[in-house]
N, CA, C and O atoms as a DFTB+ gen file, in Angstrom:
332 C
 N C O
     1  1      -3.682      -8.659     -29.715
     2  2      -2.603      -8.747     -28.746
     3  2      -3.175      -8.625     -27.338
     4  3      -4.036      -7.784     -27.078
     5  1      -2.699      -9.456     -26.447
     6  2      -3.154      -9.436     -25.057
     7  2      -2.045      -8.846     -24.188
     8  3      -0.880      -9.229     -24.293
     9  1      -2.435      -7.904     -23.326
    10  2      -1.482      -7.291     -22.394
    11  2      -2.062      -7.322     -20.985
    12  3      -3.271      -7.446     -20.789
    13  1      -1.171      -7.207     -20.022
    14  2      -1.547      -7.166     -18.609
    15  2      -1.058      -5.841     -18.044
    16  3       0.098      -5.466     -18.238
    17  1      -1.937      -5.135     -17.347
    18  2      -1.602      -3.830     -16.800
    19  2      -2.007      -3.790     -15.326
    20  3      -3.133      -4.147     -14.979
    21  1      -1.089      -3.354     -14.459
    22  2      -1.383      -3.219     -13.036
    23  2      -1.191      -1.768     -12.629
    24  3      -0.161      -1.157     -12.914
    25  1      -2.208      -1.224     -11.951
    26  2      -2.168       0.163     -11.497
    27  2      -2.617       0.246     -10.046
    28  3      -3.520      -0.478      -9.626
    29  1      -1.985       1.132      -9.283
    30  2      -2.484       1.464      -7.960
    31  2      -3.552       2.529      -8.169
    32  3      -3.278       3.599      -8.713
    33  1      -4.768       2.227      -7.733
    34  2      -5.883       3.129      -8.013
    35  2      -6.399       3.862      -6.781
    36  3      -7.209       4.782      -6.894
    37  1      -5.934       3.454      -5.615
    38  2      -6.427       4.077      -4.388
    39  2      -5.365       3.950      -3.304
    40  3      -4.792       2.877      -3.118
    41  1      -5.102       5.035      -2.593
    42  2      -4.161       5.018      -1.467
    43  2      -4.834       5.718      -0.302
    44  3      -5.388       6.807      -0.455
    45  1      -4.783       5.087       0.863
    46  2      -5.353       5.654       2.083
    47  2      -4.285       5.606       3.170
    48  3      -3.527       4.641       3.269
    49  1      -4.236       6.650       3.978
    50  2      -3.289       6.713       5.091
    51  2      -4.089       6.725       6.386
    52  3      -4.947       7.588       6.574
    53  1      -3.822       5.783       7.278
    54  2      -4.542       5.736       8.549
    55  2      -3.931       6.731       9.538
    56  3      -2.884       7.328       9.288
    57  1      -4.611       6.884      10.649
    58  2      -4.151       7.796      11.702
    59  2      -2.744       7.433      12.202
    60  3      -1.962       8.313      12.563
    61  1      -2.434       6.141      12.218
    62  2      -1.112       5.687      12.667
    63  2      -0.108       5.593      11.521
    64  3       0.961       5.004      11.673
    65  1      -0.454       6.172      10.380
    66  2       0.398       6.213       9.182
    67  2       0.596       4.846       8.542
    68  3       1.614       4.594       7.897
    69  1      -0.385       3.966       8.725
    70  2      -0.417       2.720       7.965
    71  2      -0.891       3.091       6.560
    72  3      -1.871       3.819       6.398
    73  1      -0.196       2.590       5.563
    74  2      -0.539       2.894       4.175
    75  2      -1.325       1.709       3.617
    76  3      -0.855       0.571       3.638
    77  1      -2.518       1.989       3.121
    78  2      -3.371       0.964       2.518
    79  2      -3.564       1.331       1.059
    80  3      -3.772       2.500       0.732
    81  1      -3.495       0.341       0.181
    82  2      -3.674       0.653      -1.234
    83  2      -4.388      -0.468      -1.972
    84  3      -4.400      -1.629      -1.562
    85  1      -4.981      -0.052      -3.084
    86  2      -5.706      -0.978      -3.957
    87  2      -5.000      -1.009      -5.302
    88  3      -4.740       0.031      -5.908
    89  1      -4.697      -2.208      -5.754
    90  2      -4.121      -2.409      -7.081
    91  2      -5.169      -3.091      -7.958
    92  3      -5.856      -4.016      -7.525
    93  1      -5.274      -2.622      -9.174
    94  2      -6.180      -3.235     -10.143
    95  2      -5.325      -3.789     -11.275
    96  3      -4.552      -3.062     -11.899
    97  1      -5.473      -5.075     -11.527
    98  2      -4.788      -5.724     -12.630
    99  2      -5.815      -5.965     -13.731
   100  3      -6.851      -6.591     -13.507
   101  1      -5.513      -5.461     -14.911
   102  2      -6.415      -5.596     -16.053
   103  2      -5.753      -6.432     -17.141
   104  3      -4.564      -6.279     -17.419
   105  1      -6.527      -7.307     -17.744
   106  2      -6.096      -8.041     -18.928
   107  2      -6.791      -7.365     -20.106
   108  3      -8.016      -7.248     -20.137
   109  1      -5.990      -6.923     -21.073
   110  2      -6.503      -6.129     -22.190
   111  2      -6.224      -6.873     -23.498
   112  3      -5.101      -7.297     -23.767
   113  1      -7.269      -7.014     -24.291
   114  2      -7.126      -7.661     -25.603
   115  2      -7.634      -6.697     -26.670
   116  3      -8.785      -6.261     -26.639
   117  1      -6.760      -6.378     -27.607
   118  2      -7.098      -5.463     -28.707
   119  2      -7.704      -4.149     -28.196
   120  3      -8.665      -3.631     -28.763
   121  1      -7.117      -3.624     -27.112
   122  2      -7.549      -2.340     -26.574
   123  2      -8.774      -2.394     -25.682
   124  3      -9.201      -1.358     -25.171
   125  1      -9.352      -3.569     -25.480
   126  2     -10.543      -3.706     -24.641
   127  2     -10.197      -4.517     -23.394
   128  3      -9.561      -5.568     -23.478
   129  1     -10.624      -4.015     -22.242
   130  2     -10.419      -4.735     -20.983
   131  2     -11.340      -5.946     -20.979
   132  3     -12.558      -5.817     -21.108
   133  1     -10.740      -7.126     -20.827
   134  2     -11.565      -8.338     -20.825
   135  2     -11.772      -8.873     -19.409
   136  3     -12.714      -9.625     -19.161
   137  1     -10.894      -8.488     -18.479
   138  2     -11.079      -8.880     -17.084
   139  2     -10.235      -7.976     -16.190
   140  3      -9.206      -7.445     -16.607
   141  1     -10.699      -7.815     -14.950
   142  2      -9.926      -7.070     -13.950
   143  2      -9.925      -7.850     -12.646
   144  3     -10.829      -8.638     -12.369
   145  1      -8.893      -7.611     -11.855
   146  2      -8.789      -8.227     -10.542
   147  2      -8.309      -7.159      -9.574
   148  3      -7.355      -6.435      -9.860
   149  1      -8.977      -7.063      -8.423
   150  2      -8.595      -6.108      -7.384
   151  2      -7.798      -6.804      -6.300
   152  3      -8.079      -7.948      -5.944
   153  1      -6.809      -6.110      -5.782
   154  2      -5.995      -6.636      -4.692
   155  2      -5.712      -5.486      -3.736
   156  3      -5.282      -4.413      -4.158
   157  1      -5.952      -5.708      -2.454
   158  2      -5.681      -4.679      -1.451
   159  2      -4.500      -5.117      -0.598
   160  3      -4.352      -6.292      -0.262
   161  1      -3.659      -4.136      -0.256
   162  2      -2.475      -4.392       0.556
   163  2      -2.315      -3.270       1.566
   164  3      -2.941      -2.215       1.460
   165  1      -1.463      -3.524       2.545
   166  2      -1.158      -2.486       3.528
   167  2       0.284      -2.624       3.978
   168  3       0.901      -3.681       3.850
   169  1       0.799      -1.534       4.504
   170  2       2.161      -1.523       5.037
   171  2       2.163      -0.646       6.286
   172  3       1.591       0.444       6.299
   173  1       2.814      -1.141       7.325
   174  2       2.855      -0.401       8.582
   175  2       4.232       0.232       8.777
   176  3       5.213      -0.215       8.183
   177  1       4.305       1.267       9.605
   178  2       5.580       1.956       9.819
   179  2       6.702       1.068      10.363
   180  3       7.874       1.431      10.260
   181  1       6.365      -0.082      10.936
   182  2       7.408      -0.933      11.510
   183  2       8.001      -1.921      10.505
   184  3       8.941      -2.643      10.840
   185  1       7.478      -1.966       9.297
   186  2       7.965      -2.982       8.360
   187  2       9.026      -2.445       7.399
   188  3       9.166      -1.239       7.194
   189  1       9.759      -3.381       6.827
   190  2      10.788      -3.070       5.841
   191  2      10.136      -2.541       4.562
   192  3       9.162      -3.116       4.077
   193  1      10.665      -1.467       4.028
   194  2      10.087      -0.837       2.835
   195  2      10.583      -1.448       1.529
   196  3      10.057      -1.129       0.463
   197  1      11.580      -2.315       1.595
   198  2      12.236      -2.774       0.368
   199  2      11.302      -3.509      -0.597
   200  3      11.527      -3.453      -1.806
   201  1      10.277      -4.187      -0.117
   202  2       9.388      -4.931      -1.000
   203  2       8.168      -4.154      -1.462
   204  3       7.315      -4.697      -2.163
   205  1       8.077      -2.902      -1.080
   206  2       6.900      -2.105      -1.438
   207  2       6.984      -1.601      -2.876
   208  3       8.078      -1.396      -3.402
   209  1       5.833      -1.401      -3.509
   210  2       5.842      -0.773      -4.836
   211  2       6.461       0.629      -4.736
   212  3       6.331       1.290      -3.706
   213  1       7.122       1.074      -5.789
   214  2       7.803       2.376      -5.776
   215  2       6.879       3.514      -5.379
   216  3       7.272       4.397      -4.616
   217  1       5.663       3.502      -5.887
   218  2       4.709       4.569      -5.571
   219  2       4.393       4.611      -4.069
   220  3       4.184       5.687      -3.510
   221  1       4.358       3.464      -3.430
   222  2       4.069       3.394      -1.998
   223  2       5.310       3.774      -1.187
   224  3       5.192       4.393      -0.130
   225  1       6.493       3.408      -1.674
   226  2       7.739       3.789      -0.984
   227  2       7.853       5.301      -0.837
   228  3       8.369       5.785       0.171
   229  1       7.381       6.049      -1.822
   230  2       7.428       7.514      -1.755
   231  2       6.650       7.997      -0.532
   232  3       7.123       8.855       0.213
   233  1       5.459       7.443      -0.333
   234  2       4.659       7.804       0.834
   235  2       5.349       7.373       2.123
   236  3       5.418       8.144       3.080
   237  1       5.857       6.145       2.150
   238  2       6.512       5.634       3.355
   239  2       7.733       6.478       3.723
   240  3       7.939       6.800       4.893
   241  1       8.531       6.831       2.737
   242  2       9.716       7.657       3.011
   243  2       9.331       9.001       3.615
   244  3      10.033       9.520       4.482
   245  1       8.227       9.556       3.163
   246  2       7.778      10.857       3.661
   247  2       7.113      10.743       5.036
   248  3       7.359      11.568       5.916
   249  1       6.275       9.725       5.217
   250  2       5.454       9.624       6.427
   251  2       6.146       8.962       7.612
   252  3       5.916       9.352       8.757
   253  1       6.980       7.977       7.355
   254  2       7.503       7.153       8.438
   255  2       8.778       7.737       9.042
   256  3       9.878       7.224       8.838
   257  1       8.599       8.807       9.780
   258  2       9.713       9.413      10.510
   259  2      10.035       8.544      11.718
   260  3       9.219       7.704      12.097
   261  1      11.209       8.723      12.337
   262  2      11.516       7.952      13.550
   263  2      10.444       8.127      14.641
   264  3      10.146       7.183      15.372
   265  1       9.876       9.317      14.748
   266  2       8.844       9.563      15.759
   267  2       7.567       8.766      15.449
   268  3       6.940       8.210      16.351
   269  1       7.198       8.719      14.175
   270  2       6.006       7.969      13.764
   271  2       6.217       6.478      14.010
   272  3       5.318       5.795      14.500
   273  1       7.392       5.978      13.673
   274  2       7.689       4.554      13.883
   275  2       7.638       4.211      15.372
   276  3       7.083       3.181      15.754
   277  1       8.209       5.065      16.204
   278  2       8.185       4.822      17.657
   279  2       6.753       4.824      18.174
   280  3       6.367       3.942      18.941
   281  1       5.966       5.809      17.758
   282  2       4.573       5.879      18.208
   283  2       3.801       4.643      17.758
   284  3       3.050       4.061      18.540
   285  1       3.982       4.244      16.509
   286  2       3.291       3.054      16.001
   287  2       3.675       1.827      16.839
   288  3       2.804       1.064      17.257
   289  1       4.957       1.641      17.079
   290  2       5.408       0.483      17.864
   291  2       4.875       0.529      19.286
   292  3       4.504      -0.505      19.841
   293  1       4.832       1.721      19.888
   294  2       4.281       1.843      21.248
   295  2       2.815       1.426      21.268
   296  3       2.395       0.695      22.166
   297  1       2.038       1.874      20.302
   298  2       0.621       1.528      20.235
   299  2       0.456       0.043      19.949
   300  3      -0.353      -0.622      20.596
   301  1       1.205      -0.484      18.995
   302  2       1.096      -1.904      18.643
   303  2       1.472      -2.803      19.825
   304  3       0.830      -3.827      20.060
   305  1       2.509      -2.417      20.564
   306  2       2.955      -3.219      21.703
   307  2       2.000      -3.127      22.895
   308  3       2.024      -3.977      23.785
   309  1       1.168      -2.097      22.905
   310  2       0.189      -1.935      23.977
   311  2      -1.064      -2.787      23.727
   312  3      -1.955      -2.854      24.574
   313  1      -1.121      -3.426      22.572
   314  2      -2.249      -4.289      22.245
   315  2      -3.464      -3.538      21.718
   316  3      -4.566      -4.085      21.687
   317  1      -3.274      -2.309      21.311
   318  2      -4.360      -1.507      20.760
   319  2      -4.497      -1.852      19.268
   320  3      -3.485      -1.966      18.577
   321  1      -5.720      -2.019      18.762
   322  2      -5.873      -2.247      17.310
   323  2      -5.224      -1.120      16.522
   324  3      -5.374       0.048      16.880
   325  1      -4.501      -1.455      15.449
   326  2      -3.693      -0.463      14.758
   327  2      -4.311       0.092      13.495
   328  3      -3.763       1.039      12.932
   329  1      -5.412      -0.438      13.021
   330  2      -6.019       0.143      11.808
   331  2      -7.297       0.827      12.177
   332  3      -7.971       1.384      11.312
């Protein structure tokens, strides 16, 4: 039997509360991993949380206070690199 499994294996929070994460997708046949694929994503305090994975939404809900969002937008609008 072949199955596909996706896990978030790494989460990093930047100084500006940008959430970066690594997802690993594994294809498993008869209990043995036959291939894996890594995918990295990020989410900033100014973006909509609705499309984020549930595990990442937990971090966003905790970290992205109105003050953090305002600070992030002020820095981003000033043309300063945000990561």
